[in-house]
KEMIFI-30147 format. One line per field, with one value per residue: x, y, z of N, C-alpha, C, O, CB in turn; residue number from 1. Coordinates in steps of 0.001 Angstrom, whole numbers, always signed. Glycine has a CB too. Example, Ala and Ser with C-alpha at 12.3 -4.5 7.8 and 13.67 -1.06 7.14 Angstrom:
BEGIN
n.xx	[+13190	+12850]
n.yy	[-5690	-2250]
n.zz	[+7800	+7080]
ca.xx	[+12300	+13670]
ca.yy	[-4500	-1060]
ca.zz	[+7800	+7140]
c.xx	[+13200	+12900]
c.yy	[-3300	+30]
c.zz	[+7800	+7870]
o.xx	[+14236	+13409]
o.yy	[-3319	+1138]
o.zz	[+8465	+8039]
cb.xx	[+11308	+14084]
cb.yy	[-4473	-598]
cb.zz	[+9046	+5725]
k	[1	2]
END
This chain:
BEGIN
n.xx	[-43793	-42268	-39674	-40020	-40523	-38034	-36490	-37302	-36753	-37998	-40087	-43339	-46797	-49840	-52824	-56077	-57657	-59327	-57882	-57473	-56588	-54722	-53298	-50249	-48042	-47217	-48458	-49964	-51143	-52621	-54533	-55879	-56901	-58076	-58550	-59740	-60156	-59588	-60482	-58746	-57671	-55708	-53311	-51071	-48713	-45807	-43017	-41836	-43537	-46440	-48729	-51139	-54457	-56168	-58339	-57113	-54476	-51399	-48453	-45071	-42904	-44612	-46014	-47941	-50554	-51448	-54097	-54997	-56187	-54936	-55539	-54309	-55057	-53790	-52904	-54123	-55440	-56006	-54212	-54242	-55174	-54318	-54239	-53095	-51392	-49695	-47015	-46233	-44250	-44744	-43608	-43973	-46424	-48817	-50939	-53892	-56467	-59841	-59828	-58293	-55518	-52382	-50409	-47189	-46015	-43773	-43192	-42687	-40783	-41656	-42524	-40536	-42148	-44454	-43433	-42648	-45179	-46312	-44449	-44899	-47540	-47211	-45633	-47471	-49542	-48180	-47691	-50315	-51093	-49289	-50089	-52694]
n.yy	[-63911	-66102	-65208	-64137	-66465	-67702	-66079	-66625	-67789	-69798	-72638	-72564	-73446	-74106	-72469	-71543	-69253	-66789	-63556	-60887	-57478	-54440	-51307	-50219	-48540	-46881	-43616	-42279	-44340	-45524	-43544	-43570	-46190	-46460	-46789	-49062	-52682	-54816	-57425	-60225	-62938	-65628	-67143	-68713	-69978	-69681	-70231	-67770	-65909	-64901	-65281	-63067	-62331	-59532	-56594	-54139	-52060	-52181	-50563	-51822	-52420	-51302	-51458	-53878	-54949	-58140	-60420	-63664	-67075	-70285	-73706	-76790	-79745	-82136	-82264	-83485	-82044	-79397	-77583	-77369	-75222	-71892	-68437	-65715	-62614	-60590	-58461	-57397	-57019	-55649	-57255	-57417	-56275	-57153	-56899	-58846	-61154	-59930	-57271	-57446	-57753	-59346	-59901	-60324	-61004	-60507	-61864	-60025	-59847	-62334	-64760	-67484	-69716	-69268	-69468	-72174	-73399	-72731	-74001	-76712	-76895	-76574	-78868	-80896	-80359	-80775	-83508	-84474	-83750	-85288	-87836	-87839]
n.zz	[+20050	+20599	+21125	+23680	+25147	+24998	+26632	+29176	+32483	+33864	+33272	+31790	+32189	+30411	+31427	+32683	+34338	+36391	+37007	+39151	+38811	+39202	+38275	+39558	+39066	+36052	+37045	+35083	+33570	+35569	+36056	+33612	+33490	+35963	+39558	+40492	+40814	+38048	+35723	+34317	+32223	+33069	+31035	+30963	+33366	+35398	+37631	+37735	+36558	+34569	+31782	+30593	+29498	+28562	+28477	+28292	+27160	+28444	+29154	+28694	+31473	+33345	+36649	+38268	+40497	+41275	+41869	+42629	+42729	+43241	+42815	+43610	+42570	+42923	+45451	+48408	+50744	+53173	+52314	+49606	+48184	+47407	+47991	+46146	+46202	+44398	+43367	+40093	+37145	+33976	+31169	+28441	+26071	+23806	+20939	+20736	+19638	+18999	+20051	+22354	+24672	+25085	+27812	+29149	+32269	+35002	+38144	+41155	+44134	+45152	+47557	+48874	+49628	+48132	+45583	+45612	+45827	+43351	+41690	+42379	+41557	+38797	+38200	+38888	+37052	+34663	+34853	+34809	+32208	+30741	+31433	+30527]
ca.xx	[-43896	-41208	-38553	-40341	-40357	-36614	-35918	-37813	-35911	-38808	-41078	-44727	-47819	-51097	-53866	-57179	-58355	-59417	-56901	-57825	-55371	-54781	-52003	-49619	-47196	-47134	-49656	-50757	-51939	-53583	-55622	-56626	-57574	-58811	-57946	-60452	-59632	-60116	-60221	-58026	-57607	-54353	-53175	-50006	-48063	-44534	-42541	-41393	-44494	-47602	-49277	-52500	-55257	-57010	-58918	-56384	-53077	-50579	-47083	-43984	-42295	-45618	-46125	-49314	-50865	-52255	-54741	-55554	-56210	-54545	-55860	-53561	-55905	-52953	-52704	-55392	-55427	-56458	-53143	-54298	-55560	-53554	-54556	-51900	-51458	-48310	-46620	-45674	-43802	-45121	-42434	-44410	-47864	-49034	-52339	-54415	-57735	-61031	-59450	-57694	-54062	-51672	-49309	-46287	-45606	-42780	-43507	-41684	-40820	-42440	-41974	-40127	-43271	-45340	-42719	-42740	-46546	-46468	-43615	-45616	-48714	-46725	-45261	-48711	-50248	-47397	-47929	-51690	-51108	-48556	-50862	-54030]
ca.yy	[-64476	-67093	-64541	-64026	-67783	-68003	-65270	-67076	-68639	-70915	-73207	-72208	-74392	-73442	-72430	-70629	-68864	-65327	-62803	-59486	-56678	-52994	-50701	-49492	-47517	-45427	-42882	-41956	-45515	-45677	-42596	-44015	-47446	-46302	-47442	-50280	-53940	-55274	-58857	-60752	-64398	-66172	-68108	-69627	-69576	-70286	-69758	-66385	-64968	-65463	-64609	-62605	-61791	-58488	-55619	-52877	-52037	-51717	-50489	-52579	-51846	-50896	-52355	-54276	-55794	-59266	-61263	-64876	-68271	-71530	-74954	-77927	-80903	-83291	-82236	-83790	-81476	-78001	-76789	-77507	-73943	-70747	-67114	-64934	-61181	-60382	-57382	-57928	-56037	-55998	-57449	-57065	-56180	-57215	-57012	-60203	-61124	-59320	-56043	-57801	-57661	-60392	-59362	-61208	-60311	-61147	-61644	-59316	-60095	-63532	-65506	-68846	-70647	-69042	-70026	-73639	-73811	-72637	-75063	-77974	-76800	-76815	-80289	-81692	-80161	-81418	-84949	-84732	-83649	-86426	-89045	-87744]
ca.zz	[+21373	+20779	+21771	+25099	+25745	+25096	+27700	+30469	+33313	+34349	+32364	+32053	+31742	+30053	+32453	+32405	+35556	+36482	+37785	+39373	+38708	+39168	+37952	+40655	+38451	+36215	+37429	+33891	+33232	+36673	+35833	+32440	+33786	+37214	+40713	+40880	+40291	+36763	+35583	+33162	+32229	+32997	+29946	+31361	+34619	+35763	+38935	+37650	+35976	+33892	+30613	+30865	+28411	+29143	+27557	+28353	+26733	+29566	+28632	+29323	+32675	+34329	+37797	+38548	+41635	+40805	+42881	+42029	+43567	+42574	+43511	+43103	+42847	+43241	+46902	+49072	+52094	+53149	+51706	+48151	+47589	+47921	+47446	+45861	+45959	+43990	+42474	+38845	+36164	+32608	+30305	+27095	+25830	+22358	+20530	+20523	+18908	+19606	+20759	+23644	+24726	+25832	+28591	+29867	+33492	+35844	+39556	+41950	+45582	+45464	+48681	+48515	+49773	+46981	+44424	+45735	+45527	+41889	+41100	+42560	+40684	+37423	+38097	+38911	+35787	+33602	+34973	+34373	+30759	+30198	+31668	+29929]
c.xx	[-42802	-40001	-38781	-40142	-38885	-35965	-36310	-36836	-36657	-39821	-42476	-45642	-49083	-52104	-55012	-57930	-58364	-58324	-57447	-56539	-55706	-53383	-51490	-48819	-47160	-48498	-50558	-51661	-52979	-54783	-56498	-57458	-58467	-58169	-58615	-59764	-60334	-59826	-59496	-58116	-56144	-54320	-52053	-49378	-46775	-44111	-42202	-42404	-45652	-47937	-50726	-53163	-56219	-57457	-58195	-54968	-52273	-49122	-46089	-43392	-43304	-45626	-47594	-49379	-51814	-52834	-55357	-55458	-55823	-54966	-55111	-54322	-55105	-52675	-54057	-55265	-55930	-55411	-53180	-54649	-54768	-53998	-53260	-52257	-50020	-48145	-45993	-45292	-44175	-43847	-42753	-45926	-48040	-50517	-52689	-55727	-58813	-60712	-58931	-56173	-53511	-50484	-48481	-45811	-44649	-43129	-42342	-41868	-41694	-41736	-41560	-41276	-44263	-44731	-42802	-44142	-46770	-45665	-44315	-46867	-48320	-46358	-46501	-49448	-49499	-47615	-49329	-51766	-50385	-49382	-52192	-54036]
c.yy	[-65498	-66479	-64428	-65364	-68118	-67255	-65771	-67986	-69899	-71345	-72745	-73307	-73620	-73549	-71566	-70389	-67341	-64750	-61387	-58683	-55195	-52478	-49959	-48304	-47802	-44790	-42603	-43124	-45762	-44766	-43074	-45254	-47310	-47102	-48753	-51517	-54289	-56762	-59155	-62265	-64802	-67216	-69105	-69083	-70347	-69727	-68275	-65415	-65677	-64649	-64285	-62116	-60797	-57495	-54283	-53061	-51408	-51717	-51364	-51746	-51282	-51914	-52596	-54978	-56860	-60025	-62455	-66028	-69470	-72703	-76083	-79188	-82174	-83373	-82463	-83348	-80048	-77078	-76830	-76204	-72820	-69487	-66331	-63464	-60755	-59111	-58015	-56781	-56532	-56082	-57095	-57002	-56183	-57414	-58479	-60068	-60391	-58126	-56310	-57654	-58826	-59731	-60498	-60438	-61175	-60834	-60934	-59691	-61289	-64304	-66907	-69858	-70494	-69645	-71552	-74124	-73800	-73736	-76411	-78020	-77133	-78288	-81174	-81580	-80795	-82928	-85321	-84721	-84821	-87703	-89041	-87786]
c.zz	[+21632	+21463	+23272	+25804	+25934	+26258	+29082	+31173	+33734	+33298	+32766	+31536	+31394	+31194	+31945	+33705	+35645	+37375	+37933	+39368	+38800	+38871	+39174	+40115	+36958	+36487	+36234	+33506	+34326	+36472	+34682	+32742	+35022	+38323	+41100	+40295	+38985	+36662	+34280	+33260	+32120	+31892	+30192	+32635	+34794	+37106	+38906	+37088	+35306	+32656	+30892	+29591	+29035	+28085	+27539	+27846	+27861	+29097	+29408	+30449	+33671	+35464	+38099	+39899	+41115	+41989	+42168	+43021	+42717	+43441	+42827	+43506	+43132	+44744	+47560	+50530	+52000	+52532	+50182	+47448	+48235	+47210	+47295	+45706	+45688	+43170	+41241	+37933	+34771	+31768	+28859	+27060	+24318	+22071	+20303	+19762	+19698	+20496	+22167	+23531	+25537	+26508	+29161	+31082	+34287	+37297	+40250	+43420	+45961	+46590	+48231	+48620	+48622	+45721	+44434	+45373	+44011	+41206	+41215	+41695	+39243	+37244	+38046	+37594	+34622	+33641	+34489	+32846	+30099	+30314	+30935	+28502]
o.xx	[-42445	-39362	-37848	-39650	-38520	-34984	-35696	-36184	-36045	-40341	-42757	-45316	-49373	-52217	-54907	-58739	-57517	-57902	-57839	-55512	-56824	-52394	-52214	-48909	-47072	-49543	-51781	-52822	-54103	-55923	-57724	-58601	-59500	-57347	-58104	-58914	-61538	-59022	-59620	-58584	-55432	-55198	-52090	-49489	-46661	-44774	-42272	-42174	-45829	-47506	-51469	-52508	-56995	-57010	-58624	-54341	-52457	-48608	-46249	-43380	-42907	-45290	-48391	-48387	-52870	-52152	-56135	-54739	-56325	-54771	-55256	-54235	-55679	-52263	-55015	-55020	-56239	-55699	-52241	-54446	-54572	-54119	-52434	-53298	-49227	-49017	-45310	-45916	-43946	-43098	-41918	-46615	-47489	-51246	-51899	-56061	-58712	-61275	-59112	-55627	-54095	-49660	-49021	-45263	-44707	-43337	-41174	-42998	-42391	-40517	-42161	-41372	-44852	-45424	-43005	-44290	-47342	-46141	-44328	-47214	-49016	-46733	-46567	-49931	-50124	-47714	-49516	-52423	-50796	-49379	-52779	-55101]
o.yy	[-65735	-67130	-64601	-65402	-68753	-67741	-65371	-68833	-70946	-70528	-72558	-74007	-72594	-74589	-70934	-71216	-66675	-65364	-60762	-59147	-54768	-53141	-49156	-47196	-48982	-45367	-42680	-42917	-46167	-45175	-42996	-45355	-47972	-47983	-49478	-51417	-54078	-57298	-58436	-62805	-64381	-68076	-70223	-67897	-71506	-68848	-67598	-64206	-66886	-63508	-65138	-61556	-61148	-57547	-53370	-54095	-50235	-52758	-51608	-50517	-50823	-53082	-51661	-55529	-56536	-60247	-62296	-65956	-69644	-72691	-76307	-79637	-83184	-84417	-81732	-84158	-79547	-75913	-76371	-76084	-72797	-69460	-66293	-63121	-60579	-58737	-59035	-55720	-57693	-55111	-56543	-57589	-55330	-58017	-59248	-58981	-60249	-57995	-55489	-57458	-59238	-59086	-61512	-59343	-62404	-59673	-61204	-59833	-61255	-64475	-67462	-70764	-71480	-70250	-72165	-75141	-74737	-74342	-77179	-79072	-77883	-78897	-82103	-82581	-81301	-83566	-86351	-85575	-85297	-88543	-90102	-87715]
o.zz	[+22787	+22289	+24055	+26932	+26924	+26821	+30071	+30562	+33941	+32539	+33950	+30577	+32008	+31842	+30894	+34127	+35049	+38355	+36947	+39863	+38512	+39183	+39763	+40644	+36619	+36189	+36350	+33153	+34029	+36695	+34762	+32296	+35116	+38073	+41954	+39410	+38843	+37424	+33290	+34262	+31208	+31819	+29677	+32947	+34395	+37656	+39932	+37125	+35450	+32494	+31378	+28713	+29923	+26939	+26834	+28077	+28187	+28687	+30604	+30385	+34743	+35268	+38177	+40379	+40573	+42989	+41227	+44017	+41607	+44657	+41625	+44649	+43539	+45250	+47307	+51424	+50919	+52258	+49532	+46240	+49450	+45985	+48207	+45146	+46613	+42386	+41330	+37939	+34433	+31664	+28143	+27894	+23622	+22858	+19756	+19292	+20917	+21583	+23066	+22445	+26539	+25859	+29603	+30951	+34249	+37648	+39970	+43887	+46975	+46575	+47312	+47791	+48180	+44904	+43386	+44694	+43454	+40245	+40254	+41159	+38558	+36242	+37241	+37065	+33690	+32594	+33840	+32251	+29041	+29414	+30727	+27888]
cb.xx	[-45251	-40799	-38333	-41781	-41031	-35912	-36344	-39132	-35429	-39525	-40996	-45082	-48109	-51686	-53310	-58131	-57686	-60788	-55469	-58612	-54629	-55331	-52118	-48705	-45741	-46519	-49276	-49835	-51031	-52911	-55068	-55675	-56546	-60261	-57975	-61924	-59806	-59485	-61528	-56519	-58457	-53908	-52933	-48936	-48994	-43447	-41318	-40188	-43804	-48806	-49134	-52495	-56018	-56266	-60343	-56369	-52888	-50774	-46610	-42884	-41340	-47037	-45396	-49860	-51493	-51416	-55827	-54819	-57610	-53009	-57404	-52086	-56832	-51631	-52062	-55751	-53993	-56793	-51797	-55303	-57080	-52028	-55569	-51202	-52107	-47816	-45630	-46678	-42267	-46127	-41937	-43880	-48503	-48198	-52610	-54620	-58198	-61774	-60634	-58088	-53613	-51211	-49826	-45084	-46827	-41333	-43821	-41796	-41321	-42620	-42998	-38978	-43983	-45604	-41234	-42377	-47567	-46016	-42228	-45987	-49344	-45494	-44368	-49626	-50450	-45887	-47739	-52663	-50478	-47211	-51099	-54692]
cb.yy	[-65104	-67693	-63158	-63535	-68844	-67654	-63835	-67785	-67873	-70535	-74752	-70852	-75469	-74054	-71882	-71195	-69495	-64914	-62808	-59289	-56980	-52414	-49738	-50432	-47504	-44804	-41580	-41592	-46762	-45370	-41182	-44297	-48564	-46722	-46518	-50216	-55080	-54483	-59647	-60253	-65018	-66788	-67386	-69794	-69805	-70027	-70557	-66318	-64069	-65517	-65479	-61491	-62923	-57762	-55395	-52326	-51244	-52630	-49054	-52963	-50765	-50775	-51770	-55192	-54974	-60211	-60467	-65229	-68480	-71570	-75229	-77941	-81144	-83221	-80876	-85329	-81530	-77529	-77278	-78564	-73694	-70962	-66347	-65453	-60383	-61574	-56384	-58870	-55789	-54952	-58901	-58079	-54881	-58358	-56180	-60977	-62547	-60349	-55104	-59264	-56309	-61581	-58451	-61686	-59943	-60668	-62988	-57766	-58860	-64438	-65589	-69288	-70422	-67528	-69569	-74089	-72882	-71243	-75122	-78174	-75380	-75913	-80703	-81244	-78674	-81083	-85401	-83680	-82342	-86594	-89222	-86561]
cb.zz	[+21563	+19435	+21164	+25286	+24885	+23792	+27541	+30295	+34544	+35648	+32362	+31404	+32833	+28765	+33809	+31299	+36817	+37011	+37098	+40715	+37392	+40505	+36729	+41472	+39071	+34974	+38103	+32713	+33046	+38027	+35542	+31287	+33994	+37043	+41875	+40416	+41321	+35553	+35647	+33115	+31061	+34368	+28644	+30227	+35830	+34681	+39373	+36840	+34978	+34838	+29334	+31919	+27618	+30260	+27906	+29780	+25378	+30850	+28656	+28283	+32282	+33676	+39039	+37430	+42837	+39922	+43695	+40710	+44217	+42298	+43520	+43650	+41684	+42461	+47375	+48964	+52735	+54562	+52193	+47775	+47744	+47742	+48361	+44597	+47183	+43196	+43174	+38139	+36277	+32008	+30389	+26054	+26499	+21719	+19247	+21892	+18589	+20410	+20830	+24071	+25337	+24893	+29712	+28968	+34349	+35486	+40264	+41750	+46301	+44189	+49831	+49409	+51116	+46778	+44423	+47170	+46238	+41373	+41791	+44031	+40762	+37104	+39286	+40059	+35524	+33750	+36428	+34971	+30326	+30921	+33137	+30328]
k	[1	2	3	4	5	6	7	8	9	10	11	12	13	14	15	16	17	18	19	20	21	22	23	24	25	26	27	28	29	30	31	32	33	34	35	36	37	38	39	40	41	42	43	44	45	46	47	48	49	50	51	52	53	54	55	56	57	58	59	60	61	62	63	64	65	66	67	68	69	70	71	72	73	74	75	76	77	78	79	80	81	82	83	84	85	86	87	88	89	90	91	92	93	94	95	96	97	98	99	100	101	102	103	104	105	106	107	108	109	110	111	112	113	114	115	116	117	118	119	120	121	122	123	124	125	126	127	128	129	130	131	132]
END
């Protein structure tokens, strides 16, 4: 996993929240997994992608649709929560404990406003960890 961290353009922070996902491409994996949404747990997030823990082995280069919600508790307004629906490409998939898999995914076609929200979320969480 250290090699994956070295390739990243953006810093990631540890997180733990649910992510809904479905496979868009390739078709073979879609058939095996099904067209419905499945859940995973986000383990880290950065402006360019996230690490996911899930029960399915998804090959590298597969395209996923991810749905998740981030709340930045450092923002005290109605803009503190944002729902995301992003396309992502699987960069790697490796076996984890308890028959689970850890995936590293890269966001595709992320809007600048979505990227800014994630960047502010990361800065806020880094400050909380430094202060705590």
